[in-house]
C-alpha positions as a printed Julia matrix, in Angstrom:
115×3 Matrix{Float64}:
  31.45    7.67  -44.38
  28.74    5.27  -43.32
  26.07    6.08  -40.8
  25.34    3.41  -38.27
  21.79    2.78  -37.18
  21.95    3.55  -33.49
  18.84    2.79  -31.55
  18.15    3.19  -27.92
  17.91   -0.03  -25.99
  14.39   -1.06  -25.2
  13.25   -0.83  -21.63
  12.94   -4.21  -20.06
   9.75   -5.16  -18.34
   9.59   -3.81  -14.83
  11.42   -0.59  -15.63
   9.47    2.61  -15.78
  11.1     5.23  -13.65
  10.52    5.92  -10.01
   6.72    5.64   -9.97
   6.64    1.81   -9.68
   9.2     2.0    -6.87
   7.16    4.63   -5.03
   4.0     2.59   -5.46
   5.69   -0.5    -4.08
   7.15    1.41   -1.13
   3.71    2.84   -0.37
   1.88   -0.47   -0.22
   4.74   -2.25    1.54
   5.67    0.38    4.14
   4.19    3.85    3.94
   0.51    3.05    4.02
   0.88    0.56    6.84
   2.83    3.06    8.94
   0.09    5.66    8.35
  -2.57    3.15    9.46
  -0.57    2.34   12.57
  -0.25    6.01   13.57
  -3.96    6.6    12.96
  -4.73    3.64   15.22
  -2.46    5.08   17.91
  -4.32    8.39   17.76
  -7.63    6.54   18.03
  -6.39    4.5    21.0
  -5.13    7.62   22.78
  -8.55    9.26   22.33
  -6.99   12.13   20.37
  -8.68   11.2    17.12
 -10.89   13.64   15.33
 -13.16   12.74   12.46
 -10.26   13.65   10.16
  -8.21   10.77   11.58
 -11.05    8.34   10.87
 -11.3     9.71    7.34
  -7.54    9.37    6.83
  -7.73    5.78    8.12
 -10.42    4.94    5.55
  -8.69    6.78    2.69
  -5.33    5.15    3.37
  -7.01    1.73    3.37
  -8.71    2.42    0.05
  -5.53    3.85   -1.45
  -3.51    0.79   -0.37
  -5.91   -1.48   -2.25
  -5.89    0.76   -5.32
  -2.12    1.29   -5.41
  -1.52   -2.45   -5.09
  -3.91   -3.07   -8.0
  -2.16   -0.45  -10.14
   1.22   -1.9    -9.2
   0.18   -5.35  -10.38
  -1.81   -4.33  -13.43
   0.33   -1.55  -14.91
   3.77   -1.69  -13.29
   4.38   -5.45  -13.51
   4.24   -5.65   -9.73
   5.96   -8.35   -7.79
   5.29  -10.15   -4.56
   7.47   -9.67   -1.51
   9.47  -12.69   -2.74
  10.17  -10.98   -6.12
   7.8   -13.22   -8.07
   5.46  -11.79  -10.7
   2.19  -10.89   -8.96
  -1.22  -11.7   -10.41
  -4.72  -10.57   -9.59
  -5.11  -13.56   -7.28
  -2.25  -12.08   -5.23
  -4.12   -8.77   -5.21
  -7.32  -10.43   -3.93
  -5.37  -12.21   -1.21
  -3.6    -8.98   -0.26
  -6.92   -7.11   -0.15
  -8.57   -9.69    2.11
  -5.59   -9.77    4.47
  -5.39   -5.99    4.53
  -9.1    -5.59    5.3
  -8.85   -8.15    8.09
  -5.78   -6.38    9.54
  -7.37   -2.92    9.22
 -10.57   -4.11   10.9
  -8.68   -5.82   13.71
  -6.47   -2.78   14.26
  -9.45   -0.45   14.33
 -11.39   -2.6    16.8
  -8.33   -2.99   19.03
  -7.74    0.78   19.01
 -11.38    1.49   19.86
 -11.33   -1.04   22.74
  -8.13    0.5    24.1
  -9.69    3.96   23.86
 -13.0     2.9    25.45
 -11.42    1.15   28.43
  -8.73    3.82   28.81
  -5.92    1.28   28.64
  -3.3     3.64   27.23
């Protein structure tokens, strides 16, 4: 009786369990939704200092999770192309612009009592 050499198939690049999927969902959807709700609380004048802290921490975590997604999980762009660190820099600049604009808009709405 001969024994066959059975090996497990190698994981292809991009596979790695659910962590890469969760990271991608966070930077695509979850973090942005959290920022939006924080901005709503700020605009409605119901924000405590905890909301401001959450706003800052979510922004920082979005940048970090996107970096980890690209560097360690073979992250992709929204168009399913392989992402590089230049994509990460572009994402970070756009995110910071969006976060700043959203924060200023929420503060203006709160100050002038427009909601």
